[in-house]
PAZAPA-4460 file (N, C-alpha, C; in steps of 0.05 Angstrom, whole numbers, plus 32768, in hexadecimal, padded with zeros to 4 digits):
% residues 203
    n_x    n_y    n_z   ca_x   ca_y   ca_z    c_x    c_y    c_z   seq   type   mol
   8622   8B64   8780   8629   8B49   877E   8640   8B40   8772     1      X     A
   864F   8B2A   8778   8665   8B22   8772   865F   8B0A   875F     2      X     A
   866A   8B08   874E   8669   8AEE   873B   867F   8AE0   873B     3      X     A
   867A   8AC2   873C   8694   8AB0   8739   8691   8A9D   8723     4      X     A
   86A4   8AA2   870C   86A4   8A93   86F3   86A1   8A75   86F8     5      X     A
   86AD   8A6B   870B   86A8   8A4A   870C   868D   8A43   8711     6      X     A
   867C   8A58   8722   8665   8A4B   8727   8653   8A54   8712     7      X     A
   8653   8A66   86FB   864A   8A71   86EB   8645   8A5B   86D0     8      X     A
   8658   8A4A   86D4   865A   8A31   86C0   8648   8A1D   86CC     9      X     A
   863F   8A21   86DB   862E   8A0D   86EF   8613   8A07   86EE    10      X     A
   85FF   89F9   86F0   85E1   89FD   86F1   85DB   8A05   870B    11      X     A
   85E0   8A18   8713   85DA   8A24   872F   85D1   8A45   8730    12      X     A
   85C4   8A4B   8740   85C2   8A66   8744   85CE   8A73   875D    13      X     A
   85DC   8A8C   8761   85E8   8A8E   877A   85EB   8AB0   877E    14      X     A
   85F5   8AB3   8795   85FA   8AD1   879C   8609   8AD2   87B2    15      X     A
   8619   8AEB   87AF   862C   8AEC   87CD   8623   8B12   87CD    16      X     A
   8617   8B13   87E3   8612   8B35   87E0   8627   8B40   87EB    17      X     A
   862A   8B60   87E9   863F   8B70   87E8   8636   8B7F   87F7    18      X     A
   8645   8B92   8809   8641   8BA1   8821   862C   8BB1   8818    19      X     A
   8618   8BBE   882B   8602   8BCC   881F   8609   8BE6   8832    20      X     A
   85FA   8C03   882B   8603   8C17   8833   85FA   8C19   884E    21      X     A
   85E2   8C11   8856   85E0   8C13   8870   85E1   8BFF   8881    22      X     A
   85F8   8BEB   8875   8609   8BD8   888D   85F7   8BC9   8896    23      X     A
   85FA   8BC3   88B3   85F1   8BAD   88C6   85D0   8BA9   88C0    24      X     A
   85BD   8BC1   88C6   85A2   8BC1   88BF   859C   8BAF   88A4    25      X     A
   85A9   8BB4   888F   85A4   8BA4   8876   85A3   8B8E   8877    26      X     A
   85B3   8B83   888B   85BC   8B63   8885   85B2   8B51   8899    27      X     A
   859F   8B5E   88A6   8594   8B49   88BD   8584   8B32   88B0    28      X     A
   856E   8B40   88A0   8560   8B2B   8896   856D   8B1A   8873    29      X     A
   8575   8B04   8877   857D   8AF3   8864   856E   8AF9   8846    30      X     A
   8559   8AF2   884C   8547   8AE5   8831   8540   8B07   8826    31      X     A
   8540   8B19   8836   8530   8B35   882A   854A   8B40   8821    32      X     A
   8563   8B3D   882D   8579   8B47   8821   8587   8B39   8806    33      X     A
   8585   8B1F   8801   8583   8B0E   87EB   856D   8B1A   87D4    34      X     A
   8557   8B22   87D8   8544   8B27   87CD   8547   8B40   87C2    35      X     A
   8553   8B56   87D6   8557   8B6E   87CE   8570   8B6A   87B9    36      X     A
   857E   8B55   87B5   8590   8B56   87A2   858B   8B49   8788    37      X     A
   8574   8B48   8784   8562   8B33   8770   8566   8B16   8776    38      X     A
   856E   8B09   878A   856A   8AED   8788   8556   8AE9   879C    39      X     A
   8540   8AE3   8793   8525   8ADA   879E   8525   8ABF   87AE    40      X     A
   8517   8ABB   87B9   851D   8A9F   87CA   8503   8A97   87D4    41      X     A
   84ED   8A8A   87BD   84DA   8A7D   87CA   84E0   8A67   87E0    42      X     A
   84F8   8A54   87DC   84FF   8A40   87E5   8519   8A43   87F5    43      X     A
   8520   8A41   880F   8535   8A45   8818   853C   8A39   882E    44      X     A
   8554   8A35   8839   855F   8A2B   8851   8575   8A35   885A    45      X     A
   8576   8A3E   8873   8592   8A4D   8879   859E   8A3C   8896    46      X     A
   85BB   8A41   8893   85CC   8A33   88A9   85C8   8A48   88BD    47      X     A
   85C7   8A35   88D6   85CD   8A48   88F4   85E4   8A4E   88FC    48      X     A
   8600   8A3E   88F2   8614   8A4D   88EF   8620   8A51   890D    49      X     A
   8633   8A37   8917   863D   8A39   8933   8660   8A38   8931    50      X     A
   8668   8A3C   891C   8683   8A3C   8911   868E   8A1F   8919    51      X     A
   867D   8A0C   8912   8687   89F1   8917   868A   89DE   88FB    52      X     A
   8685   89C9   88FE   868B   89BA   88E3   866F   89A8   88E3    53      X     A
   865D   89B3   88EA   8640   89A3   88E2   8638   89AB   88C6    54      X     A
   862A   8992   88BD   861B   8997   88A3   8607   898B   88A0    55      X     A
   85F2   8994   8893   85D7   8987   8891   85CF   8985   8874    56      X     A
   85C0   896C   8868   85B6   896A   8855   859B   8973   8856    57      X     A
   8592   8985   8844   8570   8993   8847   855E   898B   882B    58      X     A
   8549   8993   8839   853A   8989   8821   851D   899F   8821    59      X     A
   850C   8996   8810   84F4   89A5   8811   84E1   89AB   882B    60      X     A
   84E4   8994   883B   84DB   8997   8858   84EB   89A6   8865    61      X     A
   8501   89B2   8863   850D   89C9   8876   850C   89E1   8867    62      X     A
   84FB   89E3   8858   84F4   89FD   8844   84F0   8A14   885C    63      X     A
   84FB   8A31   8859   84F7   8A47   8870   84FF   8A3D   888E    64      X     A
   8515   8A31   888C   8518   8A2B   88A4   853E   8A33   88AB    65      X     A
   8541   8A38   88BD   855C   8A38   88C8   8565   8A22   88D3    66      X     A
   857B   8A10   88CF   8585   89FA   88D9   8590   89FC   88E6    67      X     A
   8597   89F8   8901   85A7   8A00   8919   85C2   89ED   891E    68      X     A
   85D2   89F8   8929   85EE   89EA   892C   85FA   89DD   8919    69      X     A
   85F4   89E9   88FC   8605   89E1   88E4   8611   89FB   88D9    70      X     A
   8629   89EF   88CC   8634   8A0B   88BA   8634   8A05   889E    71      X     A
   8624   89ED   8893   8629   89EA   8876   860A   89D5   8874    72      X     A
   8605   89E0   885A   85E7   89D0   8851   85EE   89CC   8836    73      X     A
   85E2   89B5   882E   85E6   89A2   8817   85C6   899C   880D    74      X     A
   85BF   899C   87F3   85A8   8992   87E8   85AE   898A   87D2    75      X     A
   8592   897B   87C3   8595   8971   87A6   8577   8979   879D    76      X     A
   8570   898E   87AC   8552   8996   87A9   8552   89AE   8796    77      X     A
   8548   89B0   877B   8548   89C8   876A   853D   89E2   8779    78      X     A
   8549   89F3   8775   853C   8A0E   877B   8533   8A11   879E    79      X     A
   8544   8A02   87B0   8547   8A06   87C9   855B   8A13   87CF    80      X     A
   855E   8A2C   87D5   8576   8A40   87DE   857F   8A39   87F8    81      X     A
   859B   8A34   87F2   85AC   8A30   880E   85BC   8A48   8814    82      X     A
   85B6   8A52   882C   85BD   8A70   8835   85D0   8A6F   8851    83      X     A
   85EB   8A7B   884E   85FA   8A81   8862   85FD   8A9A   8866    84      X     A
   860A   8AA9   887C   8613   8AC5   887E   8632   8AC4   8889    85      X     A
   8643   8ADA   887C   8660   8AD9   8888   8663   8AF9   888A    86      X     A
   867A   8AF8   8892   868A   8B13   8898   86A7   8B11   889F    87      X     A
   86B4   8B05   8888   86CF   8AFD   888D   86D2   8AE2   888A    88      X     A
   86C0   8AD0   8895   86C3   8AB4   8892   86BB   8AAA   8875    89      X     A
   86C5   8A98   886D   86C1   8A8D   8851   86A8   8A82   8846    90      X     A
   869B   8A8C   8832   8683   8A7B   8827   8691   8A68   8818    91      X     A
   8688   8A53   8817   868E   8A3A   8802   867E   8A31   87F4    92      X     A
   867B   8A33   87D7   866B   8A24   87C9   866F   8A0A   87BB    93      X     A
   865E   89F6   87BF   8666   89E0   87B8   864D   89D0   87A0    94      X     A
   865B   89CD   8791   8648   89C4   8778   864D   89A8   8768    95      X     A
   863C   8997   876A   863F   897C   875C   8629   897B   8741    96      X     A
   8637   8982   872D   8623   8985   8714   8618   8966   870B    97      X     A
   862E   8951   8716   8623   893B   870C   860C   892A   871B    98      X     A
   860B   892D   8734   85F9   8925   8746   85E2   893A   8747    99      X     A
   85E6   8950   8740   85D5   896B   8746   85CF   896D   8762   100      X     A
   85EB   8976   876C   85E3   8978   878F   85F5   8993   8791   101      X     A
   85F0   899C   87A8   85FC   89B3   87AD   8600   89B4   87C9   102      X     A
   8618   89CC   87D3   8615   89D3   87F6   8628   89E9   87F0   103      X     A
   8622   89FA   880B   8628   8A10   8813   8632   8A12   882B   104      X     A
   864B   8A16   8832   865D   8A17   884C   8666   8A33   8854   105      X     A
   8664   8A36   886E   866D   8A4F   887C   8689   8A42   888B   106      X     A
   86A0   8A4C   8880   86BD   8A41   8888   86CB   8A59   8893   107      X     A
   86CF   8A60   88AD   86DE   8A74   88B3   86F1   8A61   88C9   108      X     A
   8701   8A6C   88D5   871C   8A62   88E3   870F   8A4C   88F1   109      X     A
   8700   8A4E   8903   86F8   8A36   8912   86EB   8A1E   8901   110      X     A
   86D9   8A26   88F0   86C8   8A14   88DE   86E2   8A02   88C6   111      X     A
   86F7   8A17   88C8   870C   8A07   88B5   871F   89FA   88C2   112      X     A
   8724   89FE   88DC   8737   89EB   88EB   8725   89CD   88F4   113      X     A
   8711   89D5   88F3   86F5   89BE   88F3   86F0   89AC   88D9   114      X     A
   86FE   89BB   88C6   86FE   89AB   88A9   86DA   89AA   889D   115      X     A
   86D0   89C2   88A2   86B6   89C0   8899   86AF   89BD   887B   116      X     A
   86C8   89C1   8867   86BE   89BF   8852   86C6   899A   884E   117      X     A
   86D6   8996   8858   86D5   8977   8855   86BA   8967   8863   118      X     A
   86B2   8972   8877   8698   8969   8883   8684   8970   886C   119      X     A
   8681   8980   885B   8667   8985   8850   866C   8974   8834   120      X     A
   8685   896C   882A   868C   895D   8816   867D   8940   881E   121      X     A
   8689   893C   8839   867F   891F   8842   865D   891C   8846   122      X     A
   8651   892F   884B   8634   8934   8847   862D   8933   8834   123      X     A
   8634   893E   8819   8631   893E   87FC   862E   891C   87FA   124      X     A
   8640   8912   8801   8648   88F7   87F6   8638   88E7   8803   125      X     A
   8632   88ED   881C   8620   88D2   8829   8607   88DE   8827   126      X     A
   8601   88F0   8828   85DE   88F2   8820   85D6   88FA   8803   127      X     A
   85E5   8907   87F4   85E3   8909   87D5   85EC   88F4   87C4   128      X     A
   85FF   88E7   87CC   8610   88D9   87B8   8625   88E7   87AC   129      X     A
   862F   88FB   87AC   8640   890B   87A0   8661   8900   87A7   130      X     A
   866F   88FF   878F   8688   88FC   878F   8697   890F   878F   131      X     A
   86AB   891A   87A6   86B3   8932   87A1   86C6   8939   878A   132      X     A
   86D0   8925   877B   86DF   892C   8765   86CB   8937   874D   133      X     A
   86AA   8935   8758   869F   8941   873F   8699   8961   8748   134      X     A
   869F   8964   8760   8695   897C   8773   86AC   8992   8769   135      X     A
   869D   89AC   8761   86A9   89C4   875C   86A8   89D8   8779   136      X     A
   86C0   89E0   8783   86B9   89EA   879A   86C5   8A09   878F   137      X     A
   86B7   8A1C   8799   86BD   8A3A   879B   86BD   8A49   87BA   138      X     A
   86D5   8A54   87B7   86D9   8A69   87D6   86D3   8A7F   87D1   139      X     A
   86BD   8A92   87DC   86BA   8AAC   87D8   86CE   8AB8   87E4   140      X     A
   86CB   8ADA   87EB   86D7   8AE9   87F9   86DC   8AE3   8817   141      X     A
   86F0   8AE7   8821   86F3   8AE2   8840   870E   8AF2   884A   142      X     A
   8715   8AF2   8863   8729   8B02   8868   8742   8AF3   8867   143      X     A
   875B   8AFB   885F   8770   8AF3   8857   8788   8AFF   8863   144      X     A
   87A1   8AF3   8864   87B9   8B03   8871   87B8   8B1A   8857   145      X     A
   87C1   8B2F   8865   87D0   8B3A   8878   87B8   8B44   888E   146      X     A
   87A1   8B3E   8889   878B   8B4E   8896   8782   8B31   88AE   147      X     A
   878A   8B1C   88AF   8788   8B07   88BF   87A1   8AF9   88BF   148      X     A
   87A6   8AED   88DA   87BF   8ADD   88E0   87BC   8AC4   88CF   149      X     A
   87A4   8AB8   88C8   87A5   8A9F   88C3   8794   8A9E   88A5   150      X     A
   87A7   8A90   8891   879C   8A8F   8876   878E   8A74   8876   151      X     A
   876F   8A75   8880   875F   8A60   8879   8758   8A5B   8866   152      X     A
   8756   8A72   8850   874B   8A6B   8839   875C   8A56   882A   153      X     A
   877A   8A56   882C   878A   8A43   8823   8784   8A21   882B   154      X     A
   877D   8A25   8847   8778   8A0C   8857   8764   8A03   8849   155      X     A
   8749   8A10   8844   8730   8A0A   8839   873A   89FB   881D   156      X     A
   874E   8A07   880B   874D   89FE   87F6   875D   89E1   87F6   157      X     A
   8772   89DF   8809   8779   89C5   8810   876D   89B3   8812   158      X     A
   8759   89B9   882A   874C   89A3   8833   8732   899A   881D   159      X     A
   872A   89AA   8807   871D   89A3   87FB   872C   898E   87E2   160      X     A
   8742   8993   87DC   8752   8982   87CA   8759   896F   87DB   161      X     A
   8763   896C   87F5   8764   8953   8800   874B   8940   8803   162      X     A
   8734   8949   8802   8719   8937   87FD   8714   892E   87EB   163      X     A
   8728   8937   87D5   8720   892E   87B8   8719   8940   87A5   164      X     A
   8716   895A   87A8   8704   896F   8791   8723   897A   877E   165      X     A
   8719   8973   8769   872E   8983   8754   872C   8998   874B   166      X     A
   8710   89A4   874C   870D   89C7   8741   8709   89D2   875F   167      X     A
   8717   89DE   8764   8715   89F4   877B   8721   8A0A   8776   168      X     A
   870E   8A21   8773   8710   8A38   876D   8711   8A51   8783   169      X     A
   8721   8A60   8787   8727   8A75   8799   8720   8A91   8791   170      X     A
   870C   8AA0   8795   8708   8ABA   878A   8724   8AD1   8793   171      X     A
   872E   8AC6   87AA   8748   8AD7   87AC   8743   8AEF   87BF   172      X     A
   8729   8AFB   87C1   8721   8B14   87CC   871F   8B13   87F0   173      X     A
   872B   8B2A   87F9   8731   8B29   8816   871C   8B3E   8820   174      X     A
   870C   8B37   8834   86F6   8B49   883D   8704   8B5E   884E   175      X     A
   871B   8B59   8857   8728   8B6F   886C   8733   8B83   885E   176      X     A
   8738   8B7F   8840   8746   8B91   8832   8736   8BA7   881E   177      X     A
   8719   8BA2   881A   870D   8BB5   8810   86F1   8BB6   8826   178      X     A
   86EC   8BCC   8836   86D6   8BD2   8847   86C4   8BDC   8837   179      X     A
   86CA   8BE7   881E   86B5   8BF4   880C   86A3   8BDD   8804   180      X     A
   86AC   8BC3   87F9   869D   8BAF   87F2   8696   8B99   880A   181      X     A
   86A5   8B96   8819   86A0   8B82   882E   869E   8B89   8848   182      X     A
   8689   8B75   885B   868E   8B7E   8873   86A5   8B6A   8880   183      X     A
   86B0   8B74   8896   86C2   8B65   88A3   86C9   8B6B   88BB   184      X     A
   86BF   8B4F   88CC   86C0   8B4C   88EB   86DB   8B52   88F6   185      X     A
   86EE   8B4F   88EA   8709   8B54   88F7   870B   8B6F   88F5   186      X     A
   8709   8B79   88E0   8712   8B96   88DA   86FC   8BAA   88E8   187      X     A
   86E6   8BA6   88EA   86D8   8BB7   88F7   86CE   8BAE   8911   188      X     A
   86DD   8B9F   891C   86E1   8B9A   893A   86C1   8B90   8943   189      X     A
   86B1   8B85   8931   8696   8B72   8932   8682   8B85   892D   190      X     A
   8686   8BA0   8928   866C   8BA9   8922   8668   8BB5   8908   191      X     A
   865E   8B99   88FB   8659   8B9C   88DC   8642   8B8B   88D1   192      X     A
   863B   8B89   88B9   8628   8B7A   88B4   8631   8B5F   88AE   193      X     A
   8621   8B58   889B   8623   8B3A   8890   8620   8B37   8873   194      X     A
   8631   8B27   8868   8629   8B20   8849   8617   8B09   8846   195      X     A
   8609   8B07   8835   85F7   8AEC   8836   8606   8ADE   8817   196      X     A
   8605   8AC5   8819   8609   8AB3   8807   85F6   8A9B   8807   197      X     A
   85F1   8A9C   87E9   85D5   8A8C   87E7   85DF   8A78   87C9   198      X     A
   85D5   8A5D   87CB   85DB   8A4E   87B4   85C3   8A3D   87B5   199      X     A
   85B6   8A38   8799   85A1   8A28   8793   85A5   8A16   877C   200      X     A
   859E   89FD   8773   859B   89F6   875A   8584   89FD   874B   201      X     A
   858B   8A00   872F   857B   8A0A   871D   8566   89F0   8716   202      X     A
   8549   89EE   8710   853A   89DE   8708   8546   89CD   86F5   203      X     A
***
């Protein structure tokens, strides 16, 4: 698993799973995969993911469900794990320690073009009372030039800053550059597994 120092300083638990030896089969079940990595999920919600800009605020009533037609989830419920899957697209962790609110977004090329990060911050503002100036944004591993023709990681950072976020952190890791640790839909021509990212507030 990867660690992100900017998240380690905040009141959250998180995980980003790395490539597994048995590849695709090992990553079909999100909760089983996360628990195999030591991230137990008694409460969880997963995004359905359509490569769009849909974001949903979720609560306990959504536990153990996949929310269709959204690429981002937000909550202020402690211990409720938000889950997305990626293989080149960017996992974006958003944490507001002031309002104790979090969100997790899946932002690939299409989602970035639709400004999923901006939509997620707006969902946090409207539904959870977050001020973007209080939010920390952390971008995990994603494909980048020269392995992809579009530097959507840079655009994600610009979009977060344009929305008012001051604390934007990019891990800088390129999924296309290290197939020993990462799945890459582009480099493996679609025949690959998925990473799972999860985020939850501590009680």
